[in-house]
Gaussian input, Z-matrix of N, CA and C with variables (Angstrom, degrees):
# hf/3-21g

backbone

0 1
 N
 C     1     B1
 C     2     B2     1     A1
 N     3     B3     2     A2     1     D1
 C     4     B4     3     A3     2     D2
 C     5     B5     4     A4     3     D3
 N     6     B6     5     A5     4     D4
 C     7     B7     6     A6     5     D5
 C     8     B8     7     A7     6     D6
 N     9     B9     8     A8     7     D7
 C    10    B10     9     A9     8     D8
 C    11    B11    10    A10     9     D9
 N    12    B12    11    A11    10    D10
 C    13    B13    12    A12    11    D11
 C    14    B14    13    A13    12    D12
 N    15    B15    14    A14    13    D13
 C    16    B16    15    A15    14    D14
 C    17    B17    16    A16    15    D15
 N    18    B18    17    A17    16    D16
 C    19    B19    18    A18    17    D17
 C    20    B20    19    A19    18    D18
 N    21    B21    20    A20    19    D19
 C    22    B22    21    A21    20    D20
 C    23    B23    22    A22    21    D21
 N    24    B24    23    A23    22    D22
 C    25    B25    24    A24    23    D23
 C    26    B26    25    A25    24    D24
 N    27    B27    26    A26    25    D25
 C    28    B28    27    A27    26    D26
 C    29    B29    28    A28    27    D27
 N    30    B30    29    A29    28    D28
 C    31    B31    30    A30    29    D29
 C    32    B32    31    A31    30    D30
 N    33    B33    32    A32    31    D31
 C    34    B34    33    A33    32    D32
 C    35    B35    34    A34    33    D33
 N    36    B36    35    A35    34    D34
 C    37    B37    36    A36    35    D35
 C    38    B38    37    A37    36    D36
 N    39    B39    38    A38    37    D37
 C    40    B40    39    A39    38    D38
 C    41    B41    40    A40    39    D39
 N    42    B42    41    A41    40    D40
 C    43    B43    42    A42    41    D41
 C    44    B44    43    A43    42    D42
 N    45    B45    44    A44    43    D43
 C    46    B46    45    A45    44    D44
 C    47    B47    46    A46    45    D45
 N    48    B48    47    A47    46    D46
 C    49    B49    48    A48    47    D47
 C    50    B50    49    A49    48    D48
 N    51    B51    50    A50    49    D49
 C    52    B52    51    A51    50    D50
 C    53    B53    52    A52    51    D51
 N    54    B54    53    A53    52    D52
 C    55    B55    54    A54    53    D53
 C    56    B56    55    A55    54    D54
 N    57    B57    56    A56    55    D55
 C    58    B58    57    A57    56    D56
 C    59    B59    58    A58    57    D57
 N    60    B60    59    A59    58    D58
 C    61    B61    60    A60    59    D59
 C    62    B62    61    A61    60    D60
 N    63    B63    62    A62    61    D61
 C    64    B64    63    A63    62    D62
 C    65    B65    64    A64    63    D63
 N    66    B66    65    A65    64    D64
 C    67    B67    66    A66    65    D65
 C    68    B68    67    A67    66    D66
 N    69    B69    68    A68    67    D67
 C    70    B70    69    A69    68    D68
 C    71    B71    70    A70    69    D69
 N    72    B72    71    A71    70    D70
 C    73    B73    72    A72    71    D71
 C    74    B74    73    A73    72    D72
 N    75    B75    74    A74    73    D73
 C    76    B76    75    A75    74    D74
 C    77    B77    76    A76    75    D75
 N    78    B78    77    A77    76    D76
 C    79    B79    78    A78    77    D77
 C    80    B80    79    A79    78    D78
 N    81    B81    80    A80    79    D79
 C    82    B82    81    A81    80    D80
 C    83    B83    82    A82    81    D81
 N    84    B84    83    A83    82    D82
 C    85    B85    84    A84    83    D83
 C    86    B86    85    A85    84    D84
 N    87    B87    86    A86    85    D85
 C    88    B88    87    A87    86    D86
 C    89    B89    88    A88    87    D87
 N    90    B90    89    A89    88    D88
 C    91    B91    90    A90    89    D89
 C    92    B92    91    A91    90    D90
 N    93    B93    92    A92    91    D91
 C    94    B94    93    A93    92    D92
 C    95    B95    94    A94    93    D93
 N    96    B96    95    A95    94    D94
 C    97    B97    96    A96    95    D95
 C    98    B98    97    A97    96    D96
 N    99    B99    98    A98    97    D97
 C   100   B100    99    A99    98    D98
 C   101   B101   100   A100    99    D99
 N   102   B102   101   A101   100   D100
 C   103   B103   102   A102   101   D101
 C   104   B104   103   A103   102   D102
 N   105   B105   104   A104   103   D103
 C   106   B106   105   A105   104   D104
 C   107   B107   106   A106   105   D105
 N   108   B108   107   A107   106   D106
 C   109   B109   108   A108   107   D107
 C   110   B110   109   A109   108   D108
 N   111   B111   110   A110   109   D109
 C   112   B112   111   A111   110   D110
 C   113   B113   112   A112   111   D111
 N   114   B114   113   A113   112   D112
 C   115   B115   114   A114   113   D113
 C   116   B116   115   A115   114   D114
 N   117   B117   116   A116   115   D115
 C   118   B118   117   A117   116   D116
 C   119   B119   118   A118   117   D117
 N   120   B120   119   A119   118   D118
 C   121   B121   120   A120   119   D119
 C   122   B122   121   A121   120   D120
 N   123   B123   122   A122   121   D121
 C   124   B124   123   A123   122   D122
 C   125   B125   124   A124   123   D123
 N   126   B126   125   A125   124   D124
 C   127   B127   126   A126   125   D125
 C   128   B128   127   A127   126   D126
 N   129   B129   128   A128   127   D127
 C   130   B130   129   A129   128   D128
 C   131   B131   130   A130   129   D129
 N   132   B132   131   A131   130   D130
 C   133   B133   132   A132   131   D131
 C   134   B134   133   A133   132   D132
 N   135   B135   134   A134   133   D133
 C   136   B136   135   A135   134   D134
 C   137   B137   136   A136   135   D135
 N   138   B138   137   A137   136   D136
 C   139   B139   138   A138   137   D137
 C   140   B140   139   A139   138   D138
 N   141   B141   140   A140   139   D139
 C   142   B142   141   A141   140   D140
 C   143   B143   142   A142   141   D141
 N   144   B144   143   A143   142   D142
 C   145   B145   144   A144   143   D143
 C   146   B146   145   A145   144   D144
 N   147   B147   146   A146   145   D145
 C   148   B148   147   A147   146   D146
 C   149   B149   148   A148   147   D147
 N   150   B150   149   A149   148   D148
 C   151   B151   150   A150   149   D149
 C   152   B152   151   A151   150   D150
 N   153   B153   152   A152   151   D151
 C   154   B154   153   A153   152   D152
 C   155   B155   154   A154   153   D153
 N   156   B156   155   A155   154   D154
 C   157   B157   156   A156   155   D155
 C   158   B158   157   A157   156   D156
 N   159   B159   158   A158   157   D157
 C   160   B160   159   A159   158   D158
 C   161   B161   160   A160   159   D159
 N   162   B162   161   A161   160   D160
 C   163   B163   162   A162   161   D161
 C   164   B164   163   A163   162   D162
 N   165   B165   164   A164   163   D163
 C   166   B166   165   A165   164   D164
 C   167   B167   166   A166   165   D165
 N   168   B168   167   A167   166   D166
 C   169   B169   168   A168   167   D167
 C   170   B170   169   A169   168   D168
 N   171   B171   170   A170   169   D169
 C   172   B172   171   A171   170   D170
 C   173   B173   172   A172   171   D171
 N   174   B174   173   A173   172   D172
 C   175   B175   174   A174   173   D173
 C   176   B176   175   A175   174   D174
 N   177   B177   176   A176   175   D175
 C   178   B178   177   A177   176   D176
 C   179   B179   178   A178   177   D177
 N   180   B180   179   A179   178   D178
 C   181   B181   180   A180   179   D179
 C   182   B182   181   A181   180   D180
 N   183   B183   182   A182   181   D181
 C   184   B184   183   A183   182   D182
 C   185   B185   184   A184   183   D183
 N   186   B186   185   A185   184   D184
 C   187   B187   186   A186   185   D185
 C   188   B188   187   A187   186   D186
 N   189   B189   188   A188   187   D187
 C   190   B190   189   A189   188   D188
 C   191   B191   190   A190   189   D189
 N   192   B192   191   A191   190   D190
 C   193   B193   192   A192   191   D191
 C   194   B194   193   A193   192   D192
 N   195   B195   194   A194   193   D193
 C   196   B196   195   A195   194   D194
 C   197   B197   196   A196   195   D195
 N   198   B198   197   A197   196   D196
 C   199   B199   198   A198   197   D197
 C   200   B200   199   A199   198   D198
 N   201   B201   200   A200   199   D199
 C   202   B202   201   A201   200   D200
 C   203   B203   202   A202   201   D201
 N   204   B204   203   A203   202   D202
 C   205   B205   204   A204   203   D203
 C   206   B206   205   A205   204   D204
 N   207   B207   206   A206   205   D205
 C   208   B208   207   A207   206   D206
 C   209   B209   208   A208   207   D207
 N   210   B210   209   A209   208   D208
 C   211   B211   210   A210   209   D209
 C   212   B212   211   A211   210   D210
 N   213   B213   212   A212   211   D211
 C   214   B214   213   A213   212   D212
 C   215   B215   214   A214   213   D213
 N   216   B216   215   A215   214   D214
 C   217   B217   216   A216   215   D215
 C   218   B218   217   A217   216   D216
 N   219   B219   218   A218   217   D217
 C   220   B220   219   A219   218   D218
 C   221   B221   220   A220   219   D219
 N   222   B222   221   A221   220   D220
 C   223   B223   222   A222   221   D221
 C   224   B224   223   A223   222   D222
 N   225   B225   224   A224   223   D223
 C   226   B226   225   A225   224   D224
 C   227   B227   226   A226   225   D225
 N   228   B228   227   A227   226   D226
 C   229   B229   228   A228   227   D227
 C   230   B230   229   A229   228   D228
 N   231   B231   230   A230   229   D229
 C   232   B232   231   A231   230   D230
 C   233   B233   232   A232   231   D231
 N   234   B234   233   A233   232   D232
 C   235   B235   234   A234   233   D233
 C   236   B236   235   A235   234   D234
 N   237   B237   236   A236   235   D235
 C   238   B238   237   A237   236   D236
 C   239   B239   238   A238   237   D237
 N   240   B240   239   A239   238   D238
 C   241   B241   240   A240   239   D239
 C   242   B242   241   A241   240   D240
 N   243   B243   242   A242   241   D241
 C   244   B244   243   A243   242   D242
 C   245   B245   244   A244   243   D243
 N   246   B246   245   A245   244   D244
 C   247   B247   246   A246   245   D245
 C   248   B248   247   A247   246   D246
 N   249   B249   248   A248   247   D247
 C   250   B250   249   A249   248   D248
 C   251   B251   250   A250   249   D249
 N   252   B252   251   A251   250   D250
 C   253   B253   252   A252   251   D251
 C   254   B254   253   A253   252   D252

   B1=1.4843
   B2=1.5540
   B3=1.2855
   B4=1.5112
   B5=1.5834
   B6=1.2818
   B7=1.4629
   B8=1.6640
   B9=1.2879
   B10=1.4902
   B11=1.5842
   B12=1.2473
   B13=1.5233
   B14=1.5949
   B15=1.4094
   B16=1.4750
   B17=1.5061
   B18=1.3168
   B19=1.4101
   B20=1.4803
   B21=1.4033
   B22=1.4589
   B23=1.5137
   B24=1.2700
   B25=1.5128
   B26=1.4322
   B27=1.3945
   B28=1.5836
   B29=1.5669
   B30=1.3700
   B31=1.4018
   B32=1.6321
   B33=1.4203
   B34=1.4631
   B35=1.5397
   B36=1.4097
   B37=1.4960
   B38=1.4604
   B39=1.3076
   B40=1.4767
   B41=1.4385
   B42=1.3024
   B43=1.4740
   B44=1.5175
   B45=1.2456
   B46=1.5172
   B47=1.4220
   B48=1.3990
   B49=1.4697
   B50=1.5501
   B51=1.4227
   B52=1.3664
   B53=1.5563
   B54=1.3273
   B55=1.4645
   B56=1.4770
   B57=1.2912
   B58=1.4428
   B59=1.6012
   B60=1.3202
   B61=1.5163
   B62=1.4054
   B63=1.3566
   B64=1.5154
   B65=1.4118
   B66=1.3979
   B67=1.4997
   B68=1.5067
   B69=1.2302
   B70=1.4201
   B71=1.6163
   B72=1.4306
   B73=1.4346
   B74=1.4391
   B75=1.3676
   B76=1.4424
   B77=1.5329
   B78=1.2787
   B79=1.4141
   B80=1.5500
   B81=1.3099
   B82=1.4434
   B83=1.5549
   B84=1.3915
   B85=1.5711
   B86=1.5892
   B87=1.4318
   B88=1.4469
   B89=1.4958
   B90=1.3223
   B91=1.4420
   B92=1.4682
   B93=1.4021
   B94=1.4980
   B95=1.4252
   B96=1.2548
   B97=1.4828
   B98=1.4439
   B99=1.3230
   B100=1.4622
   B101=1.5896
   B102=1.2652
   B103=1.4533
   B104=1.5320
   B105=1.2878
   B106=1.4528
   B107=1.4060
   B108=1.4346
   B109=1.5564
   B110=1.6128
   B111=1.2999
   B112=1.4110
   B113=1.5695
   B114=1.2706
   B115=1.4441
   B116=1.5790
   B117=1.1563
   B118=1.4431
   B119=1.6166
   B120=1.3526
   B121=1.4254
   B122=1.5883
   B123=1.3265
   B124=1.4308
   B125=1.4714
   B126=1.3366
   B127=1.4923
   B128=1.6229
   B129=1.2402
   B130=1.4241
   B131=1.6277
   B132=1.2994
   B133=1.5531
   B134=1.3620
   B135=1.3193
   B136=1.5066
   B137=1.5691
   B138=1.3144
   B139=1.3822
   B140=1.5479
   B141=1.3779
   B142=1.5065
   B143=1.5922
   B144=1.3403
   B145=1.4845
   B146=1.5592
   B147=1.2319
   B148=1.4064
   B149=1.4815
   B150=1.3067
   B151=1.6256
   B152=1.5168
   B153=1.3414
   B154=1.4556
   B155=1.5572
   B156=1.3227
   B157=1.5784
   B158=1.4558
   B159=1.3709
   B160=1.3602
   B161=1.5342
   B162=1.2915
   B163=1.4163
   B164=1.5903
   B165=1.2551
   B166=1.5493
   B167=1.4817
   B168=1.2108
   B169=1.5716
   B170=1.4532
   B171=1.2710
   B172=1.5405
   B173=1.5542
   B174=1.3093
   B175=1.3586
   B176=1.6219
   B177=1.4021
   B178=1.4384
   B179=1.4728
   B180=1.2799
   B181=1.4957
   B182=1.4718
   B183=1.3327
   B184=1.5887
   B185=1.4120
   B186=1.3776
   B187=1.4500
   B188=1.5733
   B189=1.3090
   B190=1.3832
   B191=1.5392
   B192=1.2661
   B193=1.4288
   B194=1.4848
   B195=1.3037
   B196=1.5175
   B197=1.4169
   B198=1.2661
   B199=1.4436
   B200=1.5757
   B201=1.2095
   B202=1.4696
   B203=1.4391
   B204=1.3431
   B205=1.5315
   B206=1.5924
   B207=1.3514
   B208=1.4985
   B209=1.5191
   B210=1.3421
   B211=1.4958
   B212=1.3962
   B213=1.3935
   B214=1.3886
   B215=1.6915
   B216=1.3410
   B217=1.4250
   B218=1.4154
   B219=1.2477
   B220=1.5040
   B221=1.5367
   B222=1.3724
   B223=1.3469
   B224=1.4426
   B225=1.2749
   B226=1.4123
   B227=1.5642
   B228=1.3433
   B229=1.3723
   B230=1.5944
   B231=1.2626
   B232=1.5012
   B233=1.4583
   B234=1.4127
   B235=1.4509
   B236=1.4833
   B237=1.2494
   B238=1.4426
   B239=1.5828
   B240=1.2663
   B241=1.4691
   B242=1.5021
   B243=1.3902
   B244=1.4142
   B245=1.5885
   B246=1.4258
   B247=1.4091
   B248=1.5999
   B249=1.3457
   B250=1.6614
   B251=1.5252
   B252=1.3378
   B253=1.4011
   B254=1.5405
   A1=109.25
   A2=119.18
   A3=122.24
   A4=105.01
   A5=120.78
   A6=118.20
   A7=104.90
   A8=115.53
   A9=115.51
   A10=110.18
   A11=113.30
   A12=110.82
   A13=115.93
   A14=112.41
   A15=109.76
   A16=103.24
   A17=117.83
   A18=131.58
   A19=105.92
   A20=121.94
   A21=116.21
   A22=112.11
   A23=116.80
   A24=115.08
   A25=118.48
   A26=110.68
   A27=118.49
   A28=111.75
   A29=116.51
   A30=123.19
   A31=101.63
   A32=120.75
   A33=118.08
   A34=115.81
   A35=111.42
   A36=114.29
   A37=105.19
   A38=127.56
   A39=130.65
   A40=108.48
   A41=122.63
   A42=120.51
   A43=111.63
   A44=121.48
   A45=118.86
   A46=111.21
   A47=118.76
   A48=120.82
   A49=111.72
   A50=120.59
   A51=119.13
   A52=102.91
   A53=116.84
   A54=121.13
   A55=112.75
   A56=121.19
   A57=130.34
   A58=105.88
   A59=110.89
   A60=120.00
   A61=110.79
   A62=117.63
   A63=118.43
   A64=112.43
   A65=117.32
   A66=121.90
   A67=106.74
   A68=125.22
   A69=129.61
   A70=107.85
   A71=115.53
   A72=115.54
   A73=114.72
   A74=121.88
   A75=130.43
   A76=101.15
   A77=124.24
   A78=118.15
   A79=110.68
   A80=118.68
   A81=118.42
   A82=112.58
   A83=112.23
   A84=115.30
   A85=108.35
   A86=116.05
   A87=118.05
   A88=111.05
   A89=116.49
   A90=122.99
   A91=112.50
   A92=114.05
   A93=117.94
   A94=110.24
   A95=121.34
   A96=122.27
   A97=113.34
   A98=115.85
   A99=118.74
   A100=111.44
   A101=118.29
   A102=122.90
   A103=107.54
   A104=117.85
   A105=118.23
   A106=117.29
   A107=114.94
   A108=121.51
   A109=106.01
   A110=115.53
   A111=120.53
   A112=115.52
   A113=119.44
   A114=124.31
   A115=111.82
   A116=117.42
   A117=128.98
   A118=110.55
   A119=116.27
   A120=123.12
   A121=110.03
   A122=113.83
   A123=115.74
   A124=111.35
   A125=122.91
   A126=123.10
   A127=104.78
   A128=121.28
   A129=123.03
   A130=107.48
   A131=114.64
   A132=118.40
   A133=113.03
   A134=121.54
   A135=123.62
   A136=104.11
   A137=123.41
   A138=120.15
   A139=108.83
   A140=115.07
   A141=119.28
   A142=110.30
   A143=113.68
   A144=115.91
   A145=109.59
   A146=122.43
   A147=123.06
   A148=110.94
   A149=118.29
   A150=124.15
   A151=106.87
   A152=121.16
   A153=116.50
   A154=111.91
   A155=112.83
   A156=115.19
   A157=112.68
   A158=116.03
   A159=123.16
   A160=109.67
   A161=121.17
   A162=128.92
   A163=107.04
   A164=111.70
   A165=115.15
   A166=105.83
   A167=126.41
   A168=124.19
   A169=108.48
   A170=114.00
   A171=117.08
   A172=112.85
   A173=114.91
   A174=113.04
   A175=112.29
   A176=114.19
   A177=118.58
   A178=114.16
   A179=110.23
   A180=119.07
   A181=116.18
   A182=113.84
   A183=120.45
   A184=108.57
   A185=121.00
   A186=119.32
   A187=112.12
   A188=121.39
   A189=120.60
   A190=112.94
   A191=114.43
   A192=118.79
   A193=117.63
   A194=114.08
   A195=117.08
   A196=115.40
   A197=117.79
   A198=118.29
   A199=113.44
   A200=116.10
   A201=120.02
   A202=113.81
   A203=119.05
   A204=124.41
   A205=108.46
   A206=117.81
   A207=118.74
   A208=105.23
   A209=110.77
   A210=121.91
   A211=111.09
   A212=120.67
   A213=125.06
   A214=102.26
   A215=109.44
   A216=119.96
   A217=114.11
   A218=124.72
   A219=124.66
   A220=112.90
   A221=118.40
   A222=123.02
   A223=120.11
   A224=119.75
   A225=121.97
   A226=109.41
   A227=117.37
   A228=116.91
   A229=111.27
   A230=116.95
   A231=121.75
   A232=104.91
   A233=114.57
   A234=122.94
   A235=107.58
   A236=122.34
   A237=125.17
   A238=110.45
   A239=117.00
   A240=123.13
   A241=113.76
   A242=118.31
   A243=119.20
   A244=107.16
   A245=114.84
   A246=118.32
   A247=110.07
   A248=107.59
   A249=112.21
   A250=106.19
   A251=117.85
   A252=121.32
   A253=114.11
   D1=-36.35
   D2=-172.60
   D3=-61.50
   D4=-28.96
   D5=-170.44
   D6=-72.95
   D7=-13.74
   D8=178.60
   D9=-86.05
   D10=-10.82
   D11=-175.08
   D12=-68.92
   D13=-23.57
   D14=177.59
   D15=-137.02
   D16=71.30
   D17=-175.61
   D18=-81.48
   D19=110.36
   D20=-177.12
   D21=-72.37
   D22=-26.03
   D23=172.36
   D24=-58.86
   D25=-38.64
   D26=176.86
   D27=-67.38
   D28=-37.31
   D29=-178.57
   D30=-65.85
   D31=-54.50
   D32=179.21
   D33=-56.72
   D34=-32.92
   D35=178.25
   D36=-66.79
   D37=-45.68
   D38=179.40
   D39=-57.94
   D40=-48.33
   D41=-175.76
   D42=-67.63
   D43=-14.28
   D44=178.46
   D45=-99.78
   D46=14.50
   D47=-179.83
   D48=-102.97
   D49=159.25
   D50=-174.72
   D51=-88.88
   D52=165.41
   D53=179.20
   D54=-58.00
   D55=-35.61
   D56=177.66
   D57=-54.59
   D58=-57.70
   D59=-179.08
   D60=-59.23
   D61=-41.29
   D62=-176.62
   D63=-68.06
   D64=-36.42
   D65=-179.01
   D66=-70.87
   D67=-35.27
   D68=178.51
   D69=-66.05
   D70=-48.59
   D71=176.40
   D72=-62.38
   D73=-33.80
   D74=179.93
   D75=-65.59
   D76=-52.86
   D77=-172.24
   D78=-69.45
   D79=-27.29
   D80=175.86
   D81=-70.09
   D82=-47.35
   D83=178.79
   D84=-62.12
   D85=-42.79
   D86=-179.64
   D87=-55.16
   D88=-45.24
   D89=-177.15
   D90=-60.67
   D91=-40.95
   D92=174.01
   D93=-61.43
   D94=-44.82
   D95=179.54
   D96=-59.72
   D97=-43.17
   D98=178.02
   D99=-64.65
   D100=-38.95
   D101=176.56
   D102=-57.70
   D103=-50.12
   D104=178.12
   D105=-58.76
   D106=-41.36
   D107=-178.05
   D108=-65.00
   D109=-44.48
   D110=-175.66
   D111=-75.76
   D112=-34.05
   D113=-173.26
   D114=-105.57
   D115=-20.29
   D116=-173.84
   D117=60.37
   D118=18.18
   D119=170.82
   D120=-84.65
   D121=131.15
   D122=177.22
   D123=81.24
   D124=28.14
   D125=-175.12
   D126=-70.14
   D127=-19.77
   D128=-177.11
   D129=-69.48
   D130=-15.91
   D131=178.77
   D132=-101.04
   D133=5.32
   D134=-168.35
   D135=-66.94
   D136=-46.20
   D137=-172.86
   D138=-62.11
   D139=-46.68
   D140=-176.82
   D141=-57.83
   D142=-45.63
   D143=-175.46
   D144=-76.63
   D145=-27.93
   D146=172.38
   D147=-66.14
   D148=-47.19
   D149=174.16
   D150=-58.75
   D151=-46.32
   D152=-178.58
   D153=-62.17
   D154=-41.26
   D155=176.99
   D156=-56.25
   D157=-42.39
   D158=-175.77
   D159=-69.02
   D160=-34.27
   D161=178.60
   D162=-66.63
   D163=-46.83
   D164=-178.09
   D165=-71.17
   D166=-39.04
   D167=176.70
   D168=-56.06
   D169=-54.32
   D170=-176.31
   D171=-62.14
   D172=-33.98
   D173=179.51
   D174=-71.57
   D175=-39.36
   D176=170.32
   D177=-51.01
   D178=-54.03
   D179=-179.31
   D180=-55.47
   D181=-43.74
   D182=174.79
   D183=-61.28
   D184=-52.23
   D185=-172.89
   D186=-69.06
   D187=-30.60
   D188=172.91
   D189=-66.82
   D190=-44.67
   D191=175.82
   D192=-61.57
   D193=-37.97
   D194=169.75
   D195=-64.71
   D196=-39.10
   D197=179.23
   D198=-67.27
   D199=-20.24
   D200=175.30
   D201=-105.54
   D202=16.09
   D203=163.87
   D204=91.40
   D205=14.50
   D206=179.48
   D207=-102.78
   D208=151.89
   D209=169.86
   D210=-136.23
   D211=152.28
   D212=-172.54
   D213=-114.13
   D214=148.69
   D215=162.60
   D216=-134.66
   D217=-166.74
   D218=-176.45
   D219=-65.68
   D220=-32.80
   D221=-170.75
   D222=-118.74
   D223=-11.31
   D224=-172.79
   D225=-164.98
   D226=168.38
   D227=173.59
   D228=-120.27
   D229=159.55
   D230=-171.52
   D231=-126.30
   D232=150.89
   D233=165.24
   D234=-123.92
   D235=121.79
   D236=-179.71
   D237=53.65
   D238=43.05
   D239=176.66
   D240=67.83
   D241=19.49
   D242=176.93
   D243=-124.13
   D244=129.00
   D245=-171.36
   D246=-66.29
   D247=131.89
   D248=-177.09
   D249=-97.02
   D250=-39.42
   D251=-176.24
   D252=-149.79

């Protein structure tokens, strides 16, 4: 199961989706996670679903920032090629 936590194919799949699709995926995965938390059914999938939700969140954030002229690197973020932080 741990090999699914950082599936490069899933990341590429996410990067090729629209923001609308990503938001729908996020809601679906978030609801799955809430079901596990409240019912304790499917707890064995908790790590995988949490990792998927984090990958979707990161992809959404990156796409929104790029649309507004921001880019991320390991240490700071930039707007229109000028370091902001």
